[in-house]
FIKE-450928 format. One line per field, with one value per residue (C-alpha): residue number from 1; residue in one letter; y, z, x. Coordinates in steps of 0.1 Angstrom, whole numbers. Last residue first. Example, Ala and Ser with C-alpha at 12.3 -4.5 7.8 and 13.67 -1.06 7.14 Angstrom:
vexmar: (2;1)
vexgu: (S;A)
py: (-11;-45)
pz: (71;78)
px: (137;123)
END
This chain:
vexmar: (422;421;420;419;418;417;416;415;414;413;412;411;410;409;408;407;406;405;404;403;402;401;400;399;398;397;396;395;394;393;392;391;390;389;388;387;386;385;384;383;382;381;380;379;378;377;376;375;374;373;372;371;370;369;368;367;366;365;364;363;362;361;360;359;358;357;356;355;354;353;352;351;350;349;348;347;346;345;344;343;342;341;340;339;338;337;336;335;334;333;332;331;330;329;328;327;326;325;324;323;322;321;320;319;318;317;316;315;314;313;312;311;310;309;308;307;306;305;304;303;302;301;300;299;298;297;296;295;294;293;292;291;290;289;288;287;286;285;284;283;282;281;280;279;278;277;276;275;274;273;272;271;270;269;268;267;266;265;264;263;262;261;260;259;258;257;256;255;254;253;252;251;250;249;248;247;246;245;244;243;242;241;240;239;238;237;236;235;234;233;232;231;230;229;228;227;226;225;224;223;222;221;220;219;218;217;216;215;214;213;212;211;210;209;208;207;206;205;204;203;202;201;200;199;198;197;196;195;194;193;192;191;190;189;188;187;186;185;184;183;182;181;180;179;178;177;176;175;174;173;172;171;170;169;168;167;166;165;164;163;162;161;160;159;158;157;156;155;154;153;152;151;150;149;148;147;146;145;144;143;142;141;140;139;138;137;136;135;134;133;132;131;130;129;128;127;126;125;124;123;122;121;120;119;118;117;116;115;114;113;112;111;110;109;108;107;106;105;104;103;102;101;100;99;98;97;96;95;94;93;92;91;90;89;88;87;86;85;84;83;82;81;80;79;78;77;76;75;74;73;72;71;70;69;68;67;66;65;64;63;62;61;60;59;58;57;56;55;54;53;52;51;50;49;48;47;46;45;44;43;42;41;40;39;38;37;36;35;34;33;32;31;30;29;28;27;26;25;24;23;22;21;20;19;18;17;16;15;14;13;12;11;10;9;8;7;6;5;4;3;2;1)
vexgu: (K;A;K;S;P;T;T;A;Y;A;R;L;E;N;V;V;R;D;S;I;P;R;E;S;V;P;I;K;G;S;L;R;Y;V;G;E;R;L;R;L;L;G;Y;L;D;S;I;K;R;L;L;D;E;A;T;D;A;W;L;E;A;Q;A;R;D;R;F;I;V;R;Y;A;Y;G;I;E;D;R;L;Q;F;L;Q;V;T;Y;A;A;D;V;R;D;Y;V;E;A;P;L;E;S;S;G;F;I;V;S;S;T;V;I;V;D;R;F;D;G;T;E;S;E;P;F;M;Q;L;F;R;L;V;L;N;V;R;S;G;V;W;L;T;D;Y;A;F;E;A;S;R;E;G;L;M;R;L;I;E;P;K;D;E;T;I;F;G;H;L;G;K;P;F;Y;E;L;I;V;D;R;V;D;P;R;R;L;A;A;I;D;R;K;D;F;R;Q;A;L;Y;D;F;L;I;L;Q;V;E;L;R;D;L;I;H;P;Q;A;S;S;L;A;T;S;L;L;R;L;Q;S;K;Y;R;F;R;E;V;W;E;L;I;R;H;R;L;R;T;R;M;S;A;Q;Q;E;D;D;L;Q;I;A;N;L;V;A;A;R;F;R;S;I;W;Y;R;S;H;V;P;Y;D;S;F;I;D;E;F;D;K;L;V;Q;K;E;A;D;L;H;R;Q;K;Q;Y;H;R;T;R;S;R;S;I;I;E;R;L;E;A;I;V;G;E;T;S;S;A;E;G;F;H;E;D;F;E;S;L;S;V;S;G;R;L;L;G;P;K;N;D;I;W;Y;P;I;P;C;A;D;G;I;Q;V;P;A;A;Q;A;E;R;T;I;S;Y;D;I;P;Y;E;D;P;R;V;P;V;F;D;T;I;R;L;E;Y;D;T;E;A;V;Y;T;E;N;S;N;S;F;G;F;L;A;I;G;I;G;D;A;A;E;T;L;R;V;A;G;L;M;K;A;S;S;V;R;M)
py: (1498;1530;1545;1548;1514;1508;1494;1524;1518;1482;1496;1524;1497;1477;1509;1517;1482;1482;1511;1545;1554;1522;1513;1482;1467;1468;1489;1470;1488;1467;1493;1522;1506;1504;1538;1555;1592;1578;1546;1572;1595;1566;1557;1593;1587;1554;1571;1598;1572;1556;1587;1596;1561;1563;1595;1587;1555;1571;1600;1583;1571;1606;1600;1570;1594;1579;1576;1613;1632;1616;1589;1612;1640;1617;1605;1641;1651;1622;1631;1666;1655;1629;1653;1679;1654;1637;1671;1680;1646;1649;1683;1675;1642;1659;1685;1657;1634;1604;1571;1545;1517;1529;1569;1583;1555;1546;1583;1588;1570;1590;1623;1617;1609;1639;1658;1690;1692;1702;1730;1741;1705;1687;1681;1708;1688;1658;1681;1693;1659;1645;1673;1663;1678;1678;1659;1634;1622;1606;1628;1637;1602;1597;1560;1547;1576;1582;1546;1547;1580;1572;1537;1556;1581;1555;1535;1566;1577;1541;1555;1589;1578;1547;1562;1589;1565;1542;1524;1490;1503;1473;1444;1461;1491;1471;1453;1484;1499;1466;1475;1506;1538;1553;1554;1570;1594;1608;1639;1647;1647;1613;1597;1607;1597;1563;1555;1569;1550;1518;1525;1531;1500;1478;1492;1484;1451;1441;1440;1411;1380;1395;1404;1408;1392;1413;1443;1431;1422;1453;1476;1453;1461;1497;1504;1514;1546;1561;1531;1523;1535;1539;1507;1488;1500;1492;1457;1452;1466;1442;1413;1420;1426;1395;1373;1385;1378;1344;1336;1340;1323;1291;1292;1281;1319;1325;1302;1318;1353;1343;1327;1361;1381;1359;1365;1402;1402;1383;1407;1436;1468;1456;1459;1466;1435;1417;1402;1396;1385;1364;1344;1310;1319;1338;1310;1285;1305;1306;1270;1264;1283;1264;1231;1241;1252;1219;1199;1218;1212;1208;1173;1162;1180;1163;1129;1133;1149;1120;1094;1114;1114;1075;1071;1090;1118;1117;1129;1100;1074;1091;1071;1053;1044;1071;1097;1083;1083;1119;1128;1112;1080;1082;1075;1041;1032;997;982;960;951;960;978;999;996;1016;1012;1040;1027;1052;1064;1052;1071;1048;1014;992;956;942;909;913;948;935;905;927;933;910;916;941;953;966;997;1000;973;993;992;1012;1013;1042;1036;1067;1092;1074;1096;1109;1141;1164;1139;1106;1087;1051;1028;999;965;948;912;924;908;901;935;945;972;986;1008;1032;1030;1048;1039;1022;993;1014;1001;1031;1036;1003;997;979;948;932;956;945;967;983;1000;1008;1037;1032)
pz: (324;335;309;314;324;363;371;396;411;424;435;454;471;483;497;516;529;539;561;557;586;586;623;630;592;603;582;560;542;565;562;575;594;629;621;623;606;570;573;579;551;527;538;528;493;489;499;476;449;458;458;423;409;426;409;376;375;390;366;336;363;367;357;379;410;443;434;428;455;488;483;465;490;519;502;495;531;544;521;534;571;561;539;569;596;577;567;603;613;589;600;638;631;614;640;667;652;637;653;641;613;584;595;564;539;549;547;513;495;517;512;471;476;497;468;485;511;539;519;507;497;520;506;528;559;548;544;579;593;573;584;566;577;614;630;605;581;549;520;508;517;547;543;531;542;574;584;622;629;606;625;659;646;636;669;689;663;664;676;659;625;623;633;606;579;586;620;601;585;573;562;562;546;520;511;508;485;466;457;437;449;463;427;413;441;432;454;450;487;490;462;478;513;499;485;516;539;519;524;561;566;548;571;602;590;589;554;542;560;571;546;510;490;509;497;461;461;481;452;425;442;448;410;402;390;425;442;409;412;449;457;432;448;482;470;457;486;508;487;490;527;530;510;536;565;553;547;583;595;573;538;536;540;504;485;497;492;457;450;461;438;407;413;418;384;366;381;364;370;365;391;374;367;388;420;406;371;386;405;399;398;430;448;435;449;484;480;473;505;525;513;521;557;562;547;569;601;621;629;595;581;605;596;560;564;584;559;532;553;558;520;510;522;558;590;595;593;626;647;629;661;682;654;648;684;685;657;667;653;643;607;614;595;577;564;532;523;486;494;516;510;524;535;554;578;583;618;630;627;602;614;610;612;630;621;585;592;621;603;579;542;513;492;469;440;409;394;367;380;410;407;435;461;486;523;546;572;582;603;586;607;576;572;554;525;527;496;488;467;459;466;494;528;545;537;518;522;500;514;492;487;497;478;478;454;425;405;416;430;447;456;490;504;518;549;569;572;596;603;568;549;510)
px: (1521;1541;1562;1600;1604;1609;1642;1651;1617;1627;1660;1643;1621;1652;1666;1634;1635;1671;1661;1682;1704;1721;1735;1709;1720;1756;1778;1803;1832;1857;1883;1862;1836;1852;1868;1835;1832;1847;1823;1793;1806;1805;1772;1759;1776;1759;1726;1731;1735;1705;1684;1696;1688;1654;1646;1659;1638;1606;1607;1589;1562;1551;1516;1518;1518;1525;1563;1566;1547;1546;1575;1597;1591;1600;1632;1643;1636;1655;1684;1684;1686;1712;1734;1734;1743;1771;1787;1786;1802;1829;1838;1838;1854;1884;1889;1886;1912;1893;1891;1911;1903;1926;1932;1952;1947;1912;1904;1918;1887;1862;1879;1878;1840;1831;1814;1798;1766;1788;1803;1839;1847;1873;1906;1924;1911;1936;1966;1959;1956;1986;2010;2041;2073;2063;2090;2103;2076;2089;2079;2116;2129;2152;2152;2185;2209;2190;2198;2203;2186;2159;2154;2154;2130;2107;2109;2101;2070;2054;2020;2020;2036;2015;1982;1983;1994;1964;1954;1956;1989;2009;1988;1953;1967;1985;1955;1936;1960;1959;1922;1931;1915;1946;1962;1930;1929;1965;1962;1999;2006;1984;2004;2037;2023;2014;2051;2069;2046;2054;2090;2087;2066;2092;2118;2094;2089;2127;2144;2166;2155;2121;2110;2128;2101;2075;2094;2091;2056;2048;2065;2046;2013;2019;2024;2060;2073;2076;2095;2114;2151;2153;2133;2155;2187;2171;2166;2201;2220;2199;2208;2245;2243;2223;2248;2277;2255;2245;2279;2289;2255;2258;2239;2202;2193;2210;2187;2156;2169;2180;2146;2131;2153;2144;2108;2115;2132;2103;2078;2095;2114;2149;2177;2211;2232;2257;2240;2205;2215;2244;2217;2229;2266;2263;2243;2268;2296;2278;2271;2309;2317;2292;2306;2341;2330;2315;2346;2368;2349;2382;2375;2366;2397;2419;2406;2409;2443;2455;2443;2462;2493;2489;2487;2516;2538;2550;2539;2516;2547;2561;2537;2508;2487;2497;2493;2457;2447;2458;2440;2407;2394;2355;2361;2373;2404;2408;2441;2445;2482;2487;2519;2499;2462;2433;2395;2378;2351;2320;2313;2281;2249;2234;2243;2278;2281;2311;2326;2338;2354;2372;2384;2402;2393;2407;2373;2390;2369;2381;2364;2339;2314;2307;2270;2255;2227;2228;2231;2222;2237;2270;2290;2323;2322;2311;2281;2282;2267;2276;2280;2255;2256;2224;2213;2191;2176;2209;2224;2254;2280;2311;2337;2355;2392;2424;2457;2490;2498;2486;2458;2437;2400;2400;2364;2360;2348;2315;2310;2279;2248;2226;2194;2180;2167;2173)
END
């Protein structure tokens, strides 16, 4: 209940002894309920909560000071106490020096006054806050024992648990956050070391994103993903590079491709590797010229410009993203594109002059059109490979398409022609 102020009604006595400390009870003019105050670490009131204190005896013999002065949210909470059954009231805002001046030598002895002094002392030295954070850290360790104590598991469930552990850890104070982040960092790097080549990219990127930015920074994530993709490229695992999650990772982390990343971010990468070589100097990771991406990419090209460039097209978005091709790659792609465009236009012209005009050859129309459509698709793939602006989007503006949409639509119609003309 959020209210502005309340008046103290009495106090709950937690013990039947003549000496003791109690809990203040409050009431409001517009409510018949009884309330206690929630406080922060410095004993300031943060809220009033309704209670039914029937289980404990209530003492209404509070001081005139308590009866006369209403308290509001943000005020120091009064602390009721009894000595020889005589009630007293201590304001939670009192300083230690004021406390000692008021109680004198009695504050150093055992008993209620010593307990009151300890309460005030702990609130002023942030003891309660520190204890709360320590308890919170222990609770996180207990709640996520499977993350902190057991070996990492190659599963989505483990990653979801790890993400939850991270979100809980960052709620701790700075000192405990540092300790927990170190533990979680060790855990996620252990997971990466064990599973980075066995895992599918989607699971790996999900694991890494759960650690970013609180446990791993963006460059560290990029280095790990680079290592994964470079391994797949080095092994020519085109099936893995063709998966849709690869494109998502390229768009998010390598918009200029792996080559652009290691070229433009080279100083920062070398700094990172120098600082954390044990964690990130993986076998395939580029340091100096260990992996020549351009050379390996050129080695994938077919022997002639009329060959099958499909694997090269798939790989191009991974290696070059949306950036312009290096000159040696551009020249080779442009030569293949020119040859195939010239040949395709000849074949389309022949099909329209000879095959599609002769109804006696109608049984060839569908196969001829399907073959031409496939070659147009291959040609557009080469165009996307050549032009970085089209490579990741996969879309070529109508004005830039070398074969008109009218011809493409007509070929699609021919491709659906029955084997015998009507």
